[in-house]
C-alpha positions as CSV (number, residue, x, y, z in Angstrom):
1,M,158.8,59.5,132.9
2,Q,158.5,63.3,133.7
3,N,157.6,65.1,130.5
4,S,158.0,68.6,132.0
5,K,161.7,68.1,132.7
6,L,162.2,66.5,129.2
7,Q,160.3,69.4,127.6
8,Q,162.5,71.9,129.5
9,A,165.7,70.2,128.3
10,I,164.4,70.3,124.7
11,A,163.5,74.0,125.1
12,E,167.1,74.7,126.3
13,G,168.6,72.8,123.4
14,A,170.5,70.4,125.7
15,L,172.4,67.5,124.3
16,L,170.4,64.4,125.3
17,E,170.7,60.7,125.2
18,I,167.1,59.2,124.6
19,H,166.3,55.5,125.4
20,L,163.1,54.3,123.8
21,I,160.7,51.6,125.1
22,S,161.6,49.7,121.9
23,G,165.3,49.5,123.1
24,E,166.8,52.0,120.7
25,T,169.1,54.7,122.0
26,Y,169.7,58.0,120.3
27,K,172.0,61.0,121.1
28,G,171.2,64.5,119.9
29,T,169.1,67.6,120.5
30,G,165.4,68.0,120.6
31,E,163.2,70.7,118.9
32,K,159.7,71.6,119.7
33,N,157.0,70.2,117.4
34,H,153.7,71.5,116.3
35,T,151.9,68.9,118.4
36,A,151.9,68.7,122.2
37,N,152.4,64.9,122.2
38,S,155.7,64.7,120.2
39,F,158.9,66.4,119.4
40,E,161.6,66.3,116.8
41,F,165.0,64.8,117.8
42,K,168.0,65.7,115.7
43,T,170.8,63.1,115.6
44,D,173.8,62.6,113.3
45,A,171.7,60.1,111.4
46,G,168.9,62.6,110.7
47,L,165.7,64.0,112.2
48,L,163.2,61.8,114.1
49,T,159.7,62.7,115.2
50,L,159.1,61.0,118.5
51,P,156.0,60.8,120.6
52,F,156.7,61.5,124.3
53,W,155.1,58.2,125.3
54,T,157.9,56.2,123.5
55,I,160.6,57.7,125.9
56,K,161.6,55.2,128.6
57,R,164.3,57.4,130.0
58,Y,166.7,60.2,129.1
59,K,169.7,62.0,130.4
60,R,171.6,65.2,129.7
61,L,175.1,64.8,128.3
């Protein structure tokens, strides 16, 4: 998975659908985190802190 394109989408505040390697899927927007290895993902259900390595794929909505 290409982190640079995902990081760009997060910086732009794009609405994303994230599919994790564990099988879960979330829709929301990302926010930069204090660490380089993770980001915060805001969904209707709440705020998740996700390491980049857990992302299997994503798409802009």
